[in-house]
N, C-alpha and C positions, 0 to 999 in steps of 0.2 A: 371548785373546779380543780382538776388535777394539773400538775405542771406540764405534762405532755400535751394536754388539750390547749392550755394557754400558749404554749410554744407553737403548736400547729396553727392556731388562729393568727398569732403574731407573724409567723413566717408567710402565710398566705397573704396577709395584708401587706407585708413588706414587698412581696413579689408583685402583686397586682398594682398597688399604688406607686411603687418604685418604677415599675415598667411604664406606667402611665406618665410619670414625671419624665422619664427618659424620652418617651415618644413626643411629649409636649415640648421638650427643649431641642428637638431636632429641627434646626433651621439652616441646614447646610453643613454645619460643623457637628461632629459627634462629641457630645459632652460626656466624657468617660466617668466623671464624678457622679453623674446621675445614675450610674449602674451600681453604685455601692449598696444601696438598700436592696435591690433585687438579688444581688449576689449573696449578701448576708442572709436574706430570706431563704434562698435556696440551700445554703449551708445549714441553716437552722432546721429547715424542713428535713434534710437528710439525716440530721442528728436526732430528730424527734423520735424516731423509731427506737433508738437506743435509750432515749429518755423514758419511753414507755416501759422499758424493761428495768427501769430504776438503776441504771448504770451511773454510779456517782461521778466518775471521771467525765462522762458525756454531759451529765447535769451541770457540772462546773464549767465546762466549755461553752455550753449553751447560754448559761448565765453571763459569762464573760462576753460572748458575742452580742447578746442582747444589750448589755451595758454599753458596749462599744458603739452599737448603732444608735442607741438612745443619745449618747453624747454627740455622735456625728450629726444627728438631726437638729441639734440646737442651733448651729451656725446658719443653716439654710432658713430656719424659722426666723432668726434674727434678721437675715437679709431680706426676708419677705416684709418685715416691718420697716426696715430702713433701706429701701431699694436704690437710693441714689437721687441725685438732683433732677434727672430727666425721666425717671421711671415712675410708674404708679403702683399702688398697692394691688397685688394679684390675689384675689379671694380664692381662686381655684388652687393656686399653689399653697396658700395658707391651709386650705382644707386637706390637701394631700399630705402635707408634712404633719399637720395636726393629728390626722387619723393614725399615721405611722407612729408618732410620738406617744399617743394615748395607748395604742395597742402594746407598745414596748414597755411603757410604764406599768400597764396592767399585768403583763407577763412577769416583770420584775417583782411586783407585789406578790403574785402567786408563788414565784420561786422562793422568795424570802419567807413567806408563811410556811412553805413546805419544809425549808431548811430548819426553821424554828420548831415545827412539829416533829421532825425527825430527831432533833436534839432532845426534845422533851420525852420522846418515846424511849430513848436509851435508858 
C-alpha cells in the first residue's frame, strides 16, 4: 500500500469515528477535546493530496500529525479501561478509540516502510 492511500484511509477513519465520539459525548456540554481526532483527520485528509505527489515536506508533516494523534489516543484508551469508581467499561468507546489507534498505527507502519524504501533506493 502506498503512503497516500494509508493516509487517506486513516484520515477518513479519524473523521468518521472521531465525529461519532464527539456526538456520543454531547450531553448538554460540548466536549472540545472530542474534536481533536476529526480535526487532525481533516488536516491529514487535506495534506494527502500533496502526499500523493510525493512532496517530502508534506510527507513529514503527515507523519508528525499521525504520530501526534496516535499518542493523543492513548490516554482516552486508558480512561476506557480505568473509568473511575462509579463508571462502567464502555465497549463502544473502546471500539471507536481502538479503530482510530489501529488505523494510525497502520499508517505509521506504511510511512516508515516507505521512508526505509526511499533511503534504500538512493
